[in-house]
C-alpha positions as CSV (number, residue, x, y, z in Angstrom):
1,X,0.0,0.0,0.0
2,X,1.5,3.4,-0.9
3,X,2.6,5.6,2.0
4,X,0.6,8.6,0.7
5,X,-2.6,6.5,1.2
6,X,-1.7,6.1,4.9
7,X,-1.3,9.9,5.2
8,X,-5.0,10.5,4.4
9,X,-7.5,11.2,7.1
10,X,-8.6,7.7,7.7
11,X,-11.2,6.3,10.1
12,X,-9.5,3.4,11.8
13,X,-10.4,0.9,14.5
14,X,-8.6,-1.7,16.4
15,X,-9.1,-5.2,15.0
16,X,-10.7,-7.6,17.5
17,X,-11.3,-10.6,15.3
18,X,-9.2,-13.6,16.5
19,X,-8.1,-14.5,12.9
20,X,-6.5,-11.1,12.4
21,X,-2.7,-10.7,12.7
22,X,-2.0,-7.2,11.7
23,X,-2.8,-4.8,8.8
24,X,-5.6,-2.6,7.7
25,X,-9.1,-3.5,6.6
26,X,-10.2,-1.3,3.7
27,X,-13.8,-0.5,3.0
28,X,-14.7,-0.8,-0.6
29,X,-17.4,1.5,-2.1
30,X,-19.9,-0.3,-4.3
31,X,-21.3,1.5,-7.3
32,X,-25.1,1.7,-7.6
33,X,-25.1,0.2,-11.1
34,X,-23.3,-3.0,-12.1
35,X,-20.5,-2.8,-14.8
36,X,-19.9,-5.0,-17.8
37,X,-17.8,-7.6,-16.0
38,X,-20.3,-7.7,-13.1
39,X,-23.2,-8.4,-15.4
40,X,-21.2,-11.3,-17.0
41,X,-20.3,-12.7,-13.6
42,X,-24.0,-12.6,-12.7
43,X,-24.7,-14.9,-15.6
44,X,-21.9,-17.2,-14.6
45,X,-23.1,-17.3,-11.0
46,X,-26.6,-18.2,-12.2
47,X,-25.2,-21.1,-14.3
48,X,-23.2,-22.3,-11.3
49,X,-26.3,-22.4,-9.1
50,X,-28.2,-24.3,-11.7
51,X,-25.4,-26.8,-12.3
52,X,-25.0,-27.3,-8.5
53,X,-28.7,-28.1,-8.1
54,X,-28.7,-30.5,-11.0
55,X,-25.5,-32.2,-9.7
56,X,-27.2,-32.9,-6.4
57,X,-30.1,-34.7,-8.2
58,X,-27.9,-36.6,-10.7
59,X,-26.0,-39.8,-10.1
60,X,-23.3,-42.0,-11.8
61,X,-21.7,-40.7,-15.1
62,X,-24.2,-37.8,-15.3
63,X,-23.1,-36.5,-11.9
64,X,-19.4,-36.9,-12.8
65,X,-20.0,-34.8,-15.9
66,X,-21.8,-32.1,-14.0
67,X,-19.1,-32.1,-11.4
68,X,-16.5,-31.4,-14.0
69,X,-18.6,-28.6,-15.5
70,X,-19.1,-27.2,-12.0
71,X,-15.3,-27.1,-11.3
72,X,-14.7,-25.3,-14.6
73,X,-17.4,-22.7,-13.9
74,X,-15.9,-22.1,-10.4
75,X,-12.6,-21.5,-12.0
76,X,-14.1,-18.9,-14.3
77,X,-15.9,-17.4,-11.3
78,X,-12.8,-17.1,-9.2
79,X,-10.8,-15.5,-12.1
80,X,-13.6,-13.1,-12.8
81,X,-13.9,-12.0,-9.2
82,X,-10.8,-12.3,-7.1
83,X,-8.4,-12.9,-10.0
84,X,-9.4,-9.9,-12.1
85,X,-9.0,-7.6,-9.1
86,X,-5.6,-8.8,-8.0
87,X,-3.6,-9.0,-11.2
88,X,-1.0,-6.2,-10.8
89,X,0.9,-6.9,-14.0
90,X,-2.2,-7.1,-16.2
91,X,-3.8,-4.0,-17.8
92,X,-7.4,-4.3,-16.5
93,X,-10.1,-1.8,-15.7
94,X,-11.3,-4.0,-12.9
95,X,-8.0,-3.9,-11.0
96,X,-8.7,-3.2,-7.3
97,X,-6.2,-4.7,-4.9
98,X,-8.3,-3.5,-1.9
99,X,-11.3,-5.3,-3.2
100,X,-9.2,-8.5,-3.7
101,X,-7.9,-8.1,-0.2
102,X,-11.4,-7.8,1.1
103,X,-12.4,-11.1,-0.6
104,X,-9.4,-12.9,0.9
105,X,-9.9,-11.4,4.4
106,X,-13.6,-12.3,4.4
107,X,-12.7,-15.9,3.3
108,X,-10.2,-16.1,6.2
109,X,-12.8,-14.8,8.6
110,X,-15.4,-17.4,7.4
111,X,-12.9,-20.3,7.7
112,X,-11.7,-19.2,11.1
113,X,-15.2,-18.8,12.4
114,X,-16.2,-22.2,11.0
115,X,-13.0,-23.8,12.5
116,X,-13.9,-22.5,16.0
117,X,-17.5,-23.6,15.8
118,X,-16.5,-27.1,14.7
119,X,-13.9,-27.4,17.5
120,X,-16.5,-26.2,20.1
121,X,-18.9,-28.9,19.0
122,X,-16.3,-31.7,19.4
123,X,-15.2,-32.2,15.8
124,X,-11.6,-33.2,15.0
125,X,-10.3,-30.7,12.4
126,X,-7.3,-32.4,10.9
127,X,-6.3,-29.9,8.2
128,X,-7.2,-26.6,6.7
129,X,-6.1,-24.3,3.9
130,X,-7.4,-21.5,1.8
131,X,-9.9,-23.8,0.1
132,X,-11.6,-25.5,3.1
133,X,-11.5,-27.4,6.3
134,X,-11.2,-31.2,6.7
135,X,-12.9,-33.0,9.6
136,X,-12.3,-36.6,10.7
137,X,-15.5,-38.2,12.1
138,X,-14.2,-41.7,12.9
139,X,-11.1,-43.6,14.0
140,X,-12.1,-46.6,11.9
141,X,-13.0,-47.6,8.4
142,X,-16.7,-47.6,7.5
143,X,-18.4,-51.0,6.9
144,X,-18.6,-50.1,3.2
145,X,-14.9,-49.4,2.9
146,X,-14.0,-52.5,5.0
147,X,-16.2,-54.7,2.6
148,X,-14.4,-53.4,-0.5
149,X,-11.0,-53.9,1.3
150,X,-12.0,-57.5,2.0
151,X,-11.5,-57.2,5.8
152,X,-13.9,-57.6,8.8
153,X,-15.6,-54.3,9.7
154,X,-13.8,-52.8,12.7
155,X,-15.8,-51.5,15.6
156,X,-16.9,-48.0,14.9
157,X,-15.0,-45.4,16.9
158,X,-16.8,-42.2,16.3
159,X,-15.1,-38.9,17.0
160,X,-18.3,-37.1,16.0
161,X,-21.3,-38.5,14.2
162,X,-21.3,-37.5,10.5
163,X,-24.8,-36.1,10.9
164,X,-23.7,-33.8,13.7
165,X,-20.8,-32.5,11.6
166,X,-23.2,-31.8,8.7
167,X,-25.6,-30.1,11.0
168,X,-22.8,-27.9,12.2
169,X,-21.9,-26.9,8.6
170,X,-25.5,-26.1,7.9
171,X,-25.5,-23.9,11.0
172,X,-22.4,-22.0,9.7
173,X,-24.2,-21.6,6.3
174,X,-27.2,-20.0,7.9
175,X,-25.0,-17.7,10.1
176,X,-23.0,-16.4,7.2
177,X,-25.9,-16.1,4.8
178,X,-27.4,-13.7,7.2
179,X,-24.1,-11.9,8.0
180,X,-23.2,-11.5,4.3
181,X,-26.8,-10.9,3.2
182,X,-26.1,-13.5,0.5
183,X,-28.8,-16.2,0.4
184,X,-26.8,-18.3,-2.0
185,X,-23.7,-18.6,0.2
186,X,-22.8,-22.2,0.9
187,X,-20.0,-24.1,2.5
188,X,-20.0,-27.3,0.3
189,X,-19.5,-30.4,2.4
190,X,-17.8,-33.4,0.7
191,X,-17.8,-36.9,2.2
192,X,-15.0,-39.4,1.6
193,X,-14.3,-42.8,3.0
194,X,-10.7,-41.9,4.0
195,X,-8.0,-39.3,3.5
196,X,-4.2,-39.3,4.2
197,X,-2.6,-35.9,4.6
198,X,1.1,-35.7,3.9
199,X,2.0,-32.0,3.9
200,X,0.4,-28.7,3.0
201,X,-1.8,-29.1,-0.1
202,X,-0.5,-32.7,-0.6
203,X,-2.9,-35.4,0.3
204,X,-4.7,-38.6,-0.9
205,X,-8.5,-39.1,-1.0
206,X,-10.1,-42.5,-1.0
207,X,-13.7,-43.3,-2.2
208,X,-15.6,-46.4,-3.1
209,X,-16.9,-46.6,-6.6
210,X,-18.4,-49.7,-8.2
211,X,-17.0,-52.0,-5.4
212,X,-13.5,-50.6,-5.9
213,X,-11.4,-48.2,-4.0
214,X,-10.6,-45.1,-6.1
215,X,-7.7,-42.9,-5.1
216,X,-7.4,-39.2,-6.0
217,X,-4.1,-37.5,-5.5
218,X,-3.7,-33.8,-4.7
219,X,-0.5,-31.7,-4.8
220,X,2.8,-31.7,-6.5
221,X,4.2,-34.5,-4.4
222,X,1.9,-37.0,-6.1
223,X,1.7,-35.3,-9.5
224,X,4.2,-37.5,-11.3
225,X,3.3,-36.1,-14.8
226,X,6.8,-36.9,-16.0
227,X,6.5,-40.5,-15.0
228,X,4.8,-43.5,-16.6
229,X,1.3,-44.5,-15.4
230,X,2.6,-47.6,-13.6
231,X,4.0,-45.3,-10.9
232,X,0.5,-44.0,-10.0
233,X,-1.1,-47.5,-10.5
234,X,1.4,-49.1,-8.1
235,X,1.0,-46.2,-5.6
236,X,-2.8,-46.9,-5.5
237,X,-2.2,-50.6,-4.9
238,X,0.3,-49.8,-2.1
239,X,-2.1,-47.4,-0.4
240,X,-5.1,-49.8,-0.6
241,X,-2.9,-52.4,1.3
242,X,-1.9,-49.6,3.7
243,X,-5.6,-48.9,4.4
244,X,-6.1,-52.7,5.0
245,X,-3.4,-52.7,7.6
246,X,-4.6,-49.5,9.3
247,X,-8.4,-49.8,9.3
248,X,-8.7,-48.5,12.8
249,X,-6.5,-46.8,15.5
250,X,-6.6,-45.3,18.9
251,X,-3.6,-42.9,19.1
252,X,-3.0,-40.6,16.2
253,X,0.8,-40.5,16.8
254,X,0.8,-44.3,16.7
255,X,-1.3,-44.3,13.6
256,X,1.2,-42.0,11.9
257,X,4.1,-44.3,12.7
258,X,2.2,-47.4,11.6
259,X,1.2,-45.9,8.3
260,X,4.8,-44.9,7.5
261,X,5.9,-48.4,8.4
262,X,3.2,-49.9,6.2
263,X,4.1,-47.7,3.3
264,X,7.8,-48.8,3.5
265,X,7.0,-52.5,3.9
266,X,4.3,-52.7,1.2
267,X,6.3,-50.7,-1.3
268,X,9.2,-53.1,-0.9
269,X,6.8,-56.1,-1.4
270,X,5.1,-54.5,-4.5
271,X,8.3,-53.6,-6.4
272,X,9.9,-57.0,-5.6
273,X,6.9,-58.8,-7.2
274,X,6.4,-56.4,-10.1
275,X,5.5,-58.3,-13.2
276,X,5.7,-56.7,-16.6
277,X,3.3,-59.1,-18.1
278,X,0.5,-58.2,-15.6
279,X,0.3,-54.6,-16.9
280,X,-0.7,-53.2,-20.2
281,X,2.2,-51.8,-22.2
282,X,0.7,-48.3,-22.0
283,X,1.4,-48.4,-18.2
284,X,5.2,-48.3,-19.0
285,X,5.2,-45.7,-21.7
286,X,6.5,-42.1,-21.6
287,X,5.3,-39.7,-24.3
288,X,7.8,-37.1,-25.4
289,X,8.3,-34.9,-28.5
290,X,11.4,-35.2,-30.6
291,X,12.6,-32.4,-33.0
292,X,15.0,-32.8,-35.9
293,X,18.6,-33.1,-34.7
294,X,19.7,-29.8,-36.0
295,X,17.2,-27.9,-33.8
296,X,18.8,-28.8,-30.6
297,X,21.3,-26.4,-29.0
298,X,24.8,-28.0,-28.6
299,X,26.6,-28.4,-25.3
300,X,29.0,-25.5,-24.3
301,X,31.9,-27.6,-25.6
302,X,30.3,-27.9,-29.0
303,X,29.3,-31.6,-28.7
304,X,25.7,-32.8,-29.3
305,X,23.3,-32.7,-26.4
306,X,21.6,-35.9,-25.2
307,X,18.4,-34.8,-27.0
308,X,20.3,-34.3,-30.2
309,X,22.0,-37.7,-29.8
310,X,18.6,-39.3,-29.3
311,X,17.1,-37.7,-32.3
312,X,20.1,-38.9,-34.5
313,X,19.7,-42.4,-33.1
314,X,15.9,-42.4,-33.8
315,X,16.5,-41.4,-37.4
316,X,18.5,-44.6,-37.8
317,X,15.4,-46.5,-36.7
318,X,12.4,-44.6,-38.1
319,X,13.9,-42.5,-40.9
320,X,14.5,-38.8,-41.2
321,X,12.7,-36.6,-38.7
322,X,11.7,-33.4,-40.6
323,X,9.4,-31.8,-38.0
324,X,8.8,-32.2,-34.3
325,X,6.8,-35.3,-33.6
326,X,5.6,-37.3,-30.6
327,X,6.9,-40.7,-29.7
328,X,5.8,-43.3,-27.1
329,X,8.9,-44.7,-25.4
330,X,9.7,-47.4,-22.9
331,X,13.0,-47.7,-21.0
332,X,15.1,-50.6,-22.3
333,X,18.2,-52.4,-21.0
334,X,20.2,-51.5,-24.1
335,X,20.7,-47.9,-25.4
336,X,19.5,-46.6,-28.7
337,X,21.9,-47.5,-31.6
338,X,24.9,-45.5,-32.4
339,X,25.1,-43.4,-29.1
340,X,28.7,-43.1,-27.8
341,X,29.1,-43.5,-24.0
342,X,25.4,-43.7,-23.2
343,X,24.3,-42.5,-19.7
344,X,21.3,-43.7,-17.8
345,X,19.8,-41.0,-15.6
346,X,17.5,-42.1,-12.8
347,X,14.9,-39.4,-13.8
348,X,15.0,-39.2,-17.6
349,X,17.2,-41.9,-19.3
350,X,17.1,-40.2,-22.7
351,X,19.6,-42.6,-24.3
352,X,17.6,-45.6,-23.3
353,X,14.1,-44.5,-24.5
354,X,13.1,-46.9,-27.2
355,X,10.0,-46.5,-29.4
356,X,7.2,-48.8,-28.3
357,X,6.1,-49.7,-31.8
358,X,9.6,-51.1,-32.5
359,X,9.8,-53.1,-29.3
360,X,10.2,-56.8,-30.2
361,X,9.8,-58.3,-26.7
362,X,8.9,-57.0,-23.2
363,X,12.1,-58.6,-22.0
364,X,14.0,-55.7,-23.6
365,X,12.5,-53.4,-21.0
366,X,14.6,-52.5,-18.0
367,X,12.5,-53.7,-15.0
368,X,15.2,-52.5,-12.6
369,X,14.8,-48.9,-13.7
370,X,11.0,-49.1,-13.4
371,X,11.2,-50.5,-9.8
372,X,13.7,-47.9,-8.8
373,X,11.6,-45.2,-10.3
374,X,8.5,-46.4,-8.4
375,X,10.5,-46.5,-5.1
376,X,11.8,-43.0,-5.7
377,X,8.3,-41.8,-6.5
378,X,6.8,-43.2,-3.3
379,X,9.8,-42.0,-1.2
380,X,9.6,-38.5,-2.6
381,X,5.7,-38.3,-2.4
382,X,5.7,-39.1,1.3
383,X,8.9,-37.3,2.2
384,X,10.6,-40.5,3.4
385,X,14.4,-40.3,3.6
386,X,14.5,-44.0,2.6
387,X,12.4,-47.1,2.5
388,X,14.5,-49.0,5.1
389,X,12.4,-50.5,7.8
390,X,15.3,-50.5,10.3
391,X,15.1,-47.9,13.1
392,X,18.1,-46.0,14.4
393,X,18.3,-45.1,18.1
394,X,20.5,-42.7,20.0
395,X,23.1,-43.7,22.6
396,X,20.5,-43.0,25.3
397,X,18.8,-46.3,24.4
398,X,22.0,-48.2,25.3
399,X,22.3,-46.6,28.8
């Protein structure tokens, strides 16, 4: 905020809200007539409300389709409200940093108030960020999840009854609809069978669909977009077994230790028994674009880069590459032909990427590389220094 603004004759008050740290709350004057963007946003908000109501009535594939539409519309809404106000490097008539600050502050106030109400009513709030609050209602898997996992349903250990948690959320909705004078305001509760939180904005969601546990990953730790699908497929299988071994608990600290131990143990078991034949070949493929060799910048010493070397080697197999084209690769034991001193990186072994359509046998694939890649993916995703089950103790344990 510019210093000259603070020199104005401002009416100020001491902040008393418990979510406030320090700063100034700015009042924003609202014009009596809506502008062009505001009219457009009104249309988007109307479509969002209609989509939301239809989504609640739908089921199956139709509900999934409406849910995707709803998320897209919410993105447009956020860009057209908060985003359009807080883009300092974009020429925009709607730019109003104070208005954007008001939206953020009001959101923090709503989340803080909801958090305190949930805590006061006995809920276990396990995580929260700018998007929402996550509440654990039980210390055991539901009968539905236990059935799909193939285990005996554990005794239900309720922290708070789900119905009570939903009633609390509805209470918060009524409170803030009145305070905001906004009848359409809604905290949208989602229900999931299980969740595992790893770090800020990195977590796993488990739901039951068609008698199968479906896992959704959130955050960069689990993104793995530069890895073949087998990494995410094996991760799901690992975590389903982790859920089986940790279907109920008493102490959260003990549960954290047990889950880490299960992840390490089951990962070692899964990669040791990995069978190429049990997966479709698509699970092992990496899709990358390859340009003509002459388009790659040489190394500082004038030699060909690894990408240029790969492009020249591929031309020996598929003919001249005249324009950038996409290839589907698998990692093989032997390097591409004609590459001097090939190197095998653990992340992107460029010299060992072989076109899938020219693969003669799956035995050409480097299973060791795939198993190491999966182990590194799991280790990095959960922030584990290693997958060793041995524990190290200090000298005090010897005394």
